[in-house]
C-alpha positions as CSV (number, residue, x, y, z in Angstrom):
1,M,-58.8,-23.1,-72.8
2,L,-61.6,-20.8,-74.2
3,R,-58.9,-18.4,-75.4
4,T,-57.2,-21.3,-77.4
5,R,-60.5,-22.4,-78.9
6,I,-61.2,-18.9,-80.1
7,I,-57.9,-18.8,-81.7
8,Q,-58.3,-22.0,-83.4
9,I,-61.7,-20.8,-84.8
10,L,-60.1,-17.6,-86.1
11,V,-57.2,-19.4,-87.8
12,F,-59.4,-22.4,-89.1
13,P,-59.6,-20.6,-92.6
14,I,-55.9,-20.4,-93.0
15,A,-55.6,-24.2,-92.0
16,I,-58.1,-25.1,-94.8
17,L,-56.0,-23.0,-97.2
18,Y,-52.8,-24.6,-96.0
19,G,-54.2,-28.0,-96.2
20,A,-55.6,-27.2,-99.7
21,A,-52.1,-26.2,-101.0
22,A,-50.7,-29.5,-99.6
23,S,-53.3,-31.4,-101.3
24,L,-52.7,-29.8,-104.6
25,R,-49.1,-30.4,-104.5
26,L,-49.7,-34.0,-103.7
27,F,-52.1,-34.4,-106.6
28,L,-49.8,-33.0,-109.1
29,Y,-47.2,-35.7,-108.2
30,R,-49.9,-38.4,-108.1
31,M,-50.9,-37.4,-111.5
32,R,-47.4,-37.4,-112.7
33,I,-47.6,-33.9,-113.7
34,L,-44.7,-33.4,-111.4
35,R,-42.3,-36.3,-111.2
36,P,-40.0,-37.2,-108.3
37,A,-36.4,-37.8,-109.1
38,R,-34.9,-41.2,-108.4
39,F,-31.2,-42.1,-108.0
40,D,-28.6,-44.9,-108.5
41,I,-28.3,-45.3,-104.8
42,P,-31.0,-46.0,-102.1
43,T,-32.1,-42.9,-100.1
44,I,-33.9,-43.1,-96.6
45,S,-36.1,-40.4,-95.8
46,I,-36.6,-39.7,-91.9
47,G,-39.5,-37.2,-91.4
48,N,-42.8,-36.4,-89.7
49,M,-46.1,-34.9,-90.6
50,T,-46.0,-32.2,-87.7
51,V,-44.1,-29.1,-87.1
52,G,-41.0,-30.3,-85.1
53,G,-40.5,-32.4,-81.9
54,T,-40.7,-36.0,-83.0
55,G,-37.0,-36.9,-82.4
56,K,-35.7,-36.9,-86.0
57,T,-32.1,-36.1,-85.1
58,P,-31.5,-39.0,-82.5
59,H,-33.2,-41.3,-85.2
60,I,-30.8,-40.3,-87.8
61,E,-27.9,-40.7,-85.5
62,Y,-29.3,-44.2,-84.9
63,L,-29.3,-44.9,-88.6
64,I,-25.7,-43.6,-89.0
65,Q,-24.4,-45.9,-86.2
66,L,-26.4,-48.9,-87.7
67,L,-25.3,-48.5,-91.3
68,N,-22.0,-47.0,-91.5
69,P,-20.0,-50.1,-90.5
70,Y,-21.5,-51.7,-93.7
71,F,-22.3,-48.9,-96.1
72,Q,-20.7,-45.5,-96.6
73,V,-23.5,-43.3,-95.4
74,A,-23.9,-39.6,-96.1
75,T,-26.6,-37.2,-94.8
76,L,-28.6,-34.4,-96.5
77,S,-30.5,-31.7,-94.7
78,R,-32.1,-28.6,-95.7
79,G,-30.0,-26.7,-93.1
80,Y,-32.8,-25.1,-91.3
81,G,-31.7,-21.9,-89.4
82,R,-28.4,-21.4,-91.3
83,K,-27.5,-18.1,-92.7
84,T,-26.3,-19.5,-96.1
85,R,-28.1,-20.8,-99.1
86,G,-27.6,-23.4,-101.7
87,F,-25.7,-26.8,-101.5
88,R,-22.9,-26.8,-99.1
89,I,-20.8,-29.8,-97.9
90,A,-19.9,-29.6,-94.2
91,Q,-16.5,-28.6,-93.3
92,P,-14.7,-28.9,-89.9
93,E,-14.4,-25.1,-89.8
94,H,-18.1,-24.6,-90.2
95,I,-20.5,-23.4,-87.4
96,A,-24.2,-23.9,-87.0
97,E,-24.9,-20.5,-88.9
98,D,-23.1,-22.0,-91.9
99,I,-25.0,-25.4,-92.2
100,G,-27.7,-25.5,-89.4
101,D,-27.5,-27.1,-86.0
102,E,-28.4,-30.6,-86.8
103,P,-25.9,-31.1,-89.8
104,W,-23.3,-29.4,-87.5
105,L,-24.0,-31.9,-85.0
106,F,-23.7,-35.0,-87.4
107,K,-20.5,-33.5,-88.7
108,T,-18.9,-33.0,-85.2
109,K,-20.1,-36.4,-83.8
110,Y,-19.4,-38.4,-87.0
111,P,-16.6,-36.7,-89.0
112,Q,-16.1,-39.6,-91.2
113,V,-19.6,-39.2,-92.6
114,P,-20.2,-36.8,-95.5
115,V,-22.7,-34.2,-94.2
116,S,-24.4,-31.8,-96.6
117,V,-27.3,-29.2,-96.8
118,G,-29.4,-27.9,-99.6
119,E,-32.9,-26.8,-99.9
120,R,-33.5,-28.6,-103.0
121,R,-32.7,-32.1,-102.3
122,D,-33.4,-33.3,-105.9
123,L,-30.4,-31.0,-106.9
124,A,-28.3,-31.5,-104.0
125,I,-28.2,-35.3,-104.2
126,P,-26.3,-35.4,-107.6
127,Q,-23.8,-32.9,-106.2
128,L,-23.2,-35.0,-103.1
129,M,-22.9,-38.1,-105.1
130,H,-20.3,-36.5,-107.4
131,A,-18.2,-35.2,-104.5
132,F,-18.3,-38.5,-102.8
133,P,-18.6,-41.4,-105.3
134,E,-18.1,-43.8,-102.6
135,I,-21.5,-43.1,-101.0
136,K,-23.9,-46.1,-100.9
137,V,-26.7,-44.7,-98.9
138,I,-28.0,-41.2,-98.2
139,L,-30.1,-40.2,-95.1
140,L,-32.6,-37.4,-95.9
141,D,-33.3,-35.4,-92.9
142,D,-36.9,-34.1,-92.5
143,A,-37.9,-35.1,-96.0
144,F,-41.1,-36.7,-95.6
145,Q,-42.9,-33.5,-97.4
146,H,-40.1,-33.3,-99.9
147,L,-41.9,-35.0,-102.8
148,A,-39.4,-34.0,-105.4
149,V,-37.4,-37.2,-104.4
150,Q,-38.9,-40.8,-104.2
151,P,-36.8,-42.2,-101.3
152,F,-36.2,-46.0,-101.3
153,I,-37.3,-46.3,-97.6
154,N,-39.7,-43.7,-96.3
155,I,-39.7,-43.4,-92.4
156,L,-42.4,-41.5,-90.6
157,L,-42.0,-40.6,-86.9
158,T,-45.0,-39.8,-84.8
159,E,-45.1,-39.0,-80.9
160,Y,-46.6,-41.5,-78.6
161,N,-48.6,-38.9,-76.6
162,E,-49.6,-36.9,-79.7
163,P,-49.7,-39.1,-82.7
164,F,-50.5,-37.5,-86.2
165,N,-54.0,-39.1,-86.3
166,R,-55.2,-37.0,-83.1
167,D,-53.9,-33.7,-84.8
168,W,-55.1,-31.2,-87.3
169,M,-53.7,-28.9,-90.0
170,F,-51.4,-26.0,-89.0
171,P,-52.0,-23.5,-87.7
172,V,-55.0,-24.9,-86.0
173,G,-53.0,-27.9,-85.0
174,R,-49.3,-29.0,-85.9
175,L,-49.9,-31.1,-89.0
176,R,-47.9,-29.9,-92.2
177,E,-50.3,-32.1,-94.4
178,W,-53.6,-33.9,-94.0
179,Q,-53.6,-37.2,-91.8
180,S,-53.9,-39.3,-95.1
181,G,-50.3,-38.4,-95.9
182,Y,-49.1,-41.3,-93.9
183,R,-50.0,-43.6,-96.6
184,R,-46.7,-42.7,-98.3
185,A,-44.7,-44.3,-95.2
186,D,-42.9,-47.7,-95.6
187,V,-42.1,-47.4,-91.8
188,M,-43.9,-45.6,-88.8
189,I,-41.9,-45.3,-85.7
190,V,-43.8,-44.2,-82.6
191,T,-41.3,-42.1,-80.7
192,K,-40.9,-40.7,-77.2
193,C,-42.6,-43.7,-75.8
194,P,-42.6,-44.5,-72.0
195,E,-39.6,-46.6,-71.2
196,I,-41.9,-49.3,-70.0
197,L,-44.6,-50.2,-72.6
198,D,-46.4,-53.4,-72.6
199,D,-47.9,-55.3,-75.4
200,T,-51.5,-54.0,-74.7
201,Q,-50.3,-50.4,-75.1
202,R,-48.5,-51.3,-78.3
203,Q,-51.4,-53.1,-79.9
204,A,-53.7,-50.3,-79.0
205,M,-51.5,-47.7,-80.8
206,V,-51.1,-50.0,-83.8
207,K,-54.9,-50.2,-84.0
208,E,-55.1,-46.4,-83.7
209,L,-52.6,-45.7,-86.3
210,A,-54.3,-48.2,-88.7
211,P,-51.1,-49.2,-90.8
212,F,-51.6,-50.6,-94.1
213,H,-50.3,-54.1,-95.0
214,Y,-47.1,-52.8,-96.5
215,Q,-46.3,-50.5,-93.4
216,K,-44.1,-51.7,-90.5
217,V,-44.6,-50.2,-87.0
218,F,-42.0,-49.7,-84.3
219,F,-41.8,-48.1,-81.0
220,S,-38.9,-46.2,-79.7
221,Y,-38.0,-44.2,-76.6
222,L,-35.2,-41.7,-75.8
223,K,-32.6,-42.6,-73.1
224,Y,-30.5,-39.7,-71.7
225,G,-26.9,-40.2,-71.0
226,N,-24.7,-38.7,-68.4
227,P,-24.1,-34.9,-69.0
228,Y,-20.5,-33.9,-70.1
229,P,-18.8,-30.7,-70.1
230,L,-19.0,-28.3,-73.0
231,F,-15.5,-27.4,-72.2
232,P,-12.8,-30.0,-71.7
233,L,-11.4,-28.3,-68.7
234,S,-14.6,-28.5,-66.7
235,H,-15.1,-31.2,-64.3
236,P,-17.9,-34.1,-64.7
237,I,-20.9,-33.8,-62.6
238,E,-23.4,-36.3,-61.8
239,L,-27.1,-35.6,-61.7
240,T,-28.1,-35.8,-58.0
241,K,-31.0,-34.7,-56.0
242,S,-29.0,-31.9,-54.3
243,L,-28.4,-30.2,-57.6
244,E,-30.2,-27.2,-59.1
245,V,-30.2,-26.9,-62.9
246,I,-30.8,-24.1,-65.5
247,V,-31.9,-25.5,-68.9
248,L,-30.7,-23.5,-71.9
249,C,-32.3,-24.9,-74.9
250,A,-34.0,-23.9,-78.2
251,I,-35.7,-27.2,-79.3
252,A,-39.3,-28.1,-80.3
253,R,-41.2,-29.5,-77.3
254,P,-38.8,-29.5,-74.6
255,I,-41.3,-31.0,-72.0
256,Y,-39.8,-34.4,-72.2
257,L,-36.2,-32.9,-71.3
258,E,-37.8,-30.9,-68.3
259,Q,-39.7,-33.9,-67.1
260,Y,-36.6,-36.1,-67.0
261,L,-34.6,-33.6,-65.3
262,K,-37.1,-32.9,-62.7
263,S,-37.0,-36.6,-61.9
264,Q,-33.2,-36.5,-61.4
265,V,-32.4,-33.2,-59.6
266,K,-33.6,-30.7,-56.8
267,S,-34.9,-28.1,-59.1
268,V,-35.1,-27.2,-62.8
269,K,-35.6,-23.7,-64.3
270,M,-36.1,-23.5,-68.0
271,M,-34.6,-20.9,-70.2
272,D,-36.3,-22.3,-73.3
273,F,-36.6,-20.4,-76.7
274,E,-38.2,-21.2,-80.1
275,D,-36.9,-24.1,-82.1
276,H,-33.5,-23.4,-83.8
277,R,-33.1,-19.9,-82.2
278,A,-29.6,-18.4,-82.7
279,F,-28.8,-17.5,-79.1
280,T,-28.2,-13.7,-78.7
281,N,-25.9,-12.0,-76.2
282,Y,-29.1,-11.1,-74.1
283,D,-30.2,-14.6,-74.1
284,I,-26.7,-15.7,-72.7
285,A,-26.7,-12.8,-70.3
286,Q,-30.1,-13.7,-69.0
287,T,-29.0,-17.3,-68.4
288,H,-26.0,-16.2,-66.6
289,E,-28.2,-14.0,-64.3
290,A,-30.6,-16.7,-63.7
291,F,-27.7,-19.0,-62.8
292,K,-26.1,-16.5,-60.4
293,H,-29.5,-16.4,-58.5
294,L,-29.8,-20.2,-57.8
295,P,-29.4,-20.5,-54.2
296,A,-27.7,-24.1,-54.0
297,P,-24.1,-24.5,-53.8
298,E,-24.4,-27.3,-56.4
299,K,-25.7,-26.1,-59.6
300,M,-25.1,-26.2,-63.3
301,I,-26.3,-25.3,-66.6
302,I,-27.6,-28.0,-68.9
303,T,-28.0,-27.8,-72.8
304,T,-28.6,-30.2,-75.6
305,E,-26.2,-31.3,-78.2
306,K,-28.2,-29.5,-80.8
307,D,-28.1,-26.3,-78.8
308,A,-24.5,-26.7,-78.1
309,A,-24.0,-26.1,-81.9
310,R,-25.4,-22.5,-81.4
311,L,-23.4,-21.7,-78.5
312,E,-20.0,-21.7,-80.2
313,K,-19.9,-17.8,-81.0
314,H,-20.5,-17.3,-77.1
315,F,-17.6,-19.4,-76.0
316,S,-15.4,-16.4,-74.9
317,Y,-18.1,-15.0,-72.6
318,L,-18.9,-18.4,-71.3
319,I,-15.2,-19.1,-70.6
320,E,-14.6,-15.8,-69.2
321,N,-17.5,-16.0,-66.7
322,Q,-16.7,-19.6,-65.9
323,L,-20.2,-20.8,-66.4
324,P,-20.4,-24.6,-65.8
325,I,-22.3,-25.7,-69.0
326,Y,-22.9,-29.4,-69.5
327,I,-24.5,-31.3,-72.6
328,L,-27.1,-34.0,-72.1
329,P,-26.8,-36.5,-74.8
330,I,-29.7,-38.7,-75.8
331,Q,-29.9,-42.1,-77.7
332,V,-32.8,-44.0,-79.3
333,H,-33.8,-47.4,-78.1
334,F,-36.4,-49.6,-79.4
335,H,-39.0,-51.5,-77.4
336,S,-39.3,-55.3,-77.0
337,D,-37.3,-56.7,-79.9
338,G,-37.4,-53.7,-81.9
339,N,-33.9,-52.8,-82.0
340,Q,-33.2,-56.2,-83.8
341,D,-36.4,-56.1,-85.8
342,F,-35.9,-52.6,-87.1
343,N,-32.2,-53.2,-87.9
344,T,-32.9,-56.3,-89.9
345,Y,-35.6,-54.6,-91.9
346,V,-33.5,-51.7,-92.9
347,K,-30.5,-53.9,-93.8
348,E,-32.5,-56.4,-95.7
349,K,-34.6,-53.7,-97.6
350,L,-31.3,-52.1,-98.6
351,L,-30.0,-55.4,-100.0
352,T,-33.1,-55.5,-102.4
353,F,-32.3,-52.1,-103.9
354,K,-32.0,-52.3,-107.8
355,I,-31.2,-49.4,-110.2
């Protein structure tokens, strides 16, 4: 604890400079010196104020499933971690290194949805609209700080256990901008809530977040599904208390995944790396070695859907060594009547869009 405090004191000046730069940029947009782009179709931004870990990907999936039956939806991401640059439309032959792990996941799970990447979203959106004139809504992944585009609906995600109002500017804390930035949000979703959350707990969090009159607050939690095999020839395995598990992941804040698995299986060994890491041959070999040393006859390797995108180049090794790798899916659910309330809010808001 003392060491952490010393580090925070040492990096405090960097945090002040980081915050000053964020404030200057916001000031330029507020004074209309820089002007955000607006488009002929509605855009929905899904982002956060912290460095990773609030559950953006499953919430974007939730919106895809909600809207695509009614509107032709497309997604636009920065493509973090990819080895390419510029605007690209995801193709079936692309791997995570081409477009990033989240876009790869969206394209794999929702092949009918146009998926694209581009560092400059204000430049990428016109290209996406030109390529797919039938698009009616664009979901902007991790765009809360991308002020160059004015979203029609601005959704801010914040964790239940570590909301933005208790945090501080990076690198002292995890904030990308000062807490006051939450004013730009139309909707705040408190994510990763406990599965059981009563009215008193919700009201306490709403009071703490202090939403403005124009802001809606919803509460969501993540529900894990049954693991399914990475390779079709593998046999399904249920999570039981006789099972020992290796977790191979490179996601922000894997503590929730670890806690869930510890409640379901006999033991959990984490092989966790920095967010968006491109797994190396050494990483896979280390995971294989850890798996071989698990004593239980019932054992498996679990990864996430996002991490599976970065395992593709290791398929030959994994198949050759017959490693039983399973993917643990997650879905977003809203508390109370939140599913219906959130769905209604988004649909009705989209119907008010005017060019």
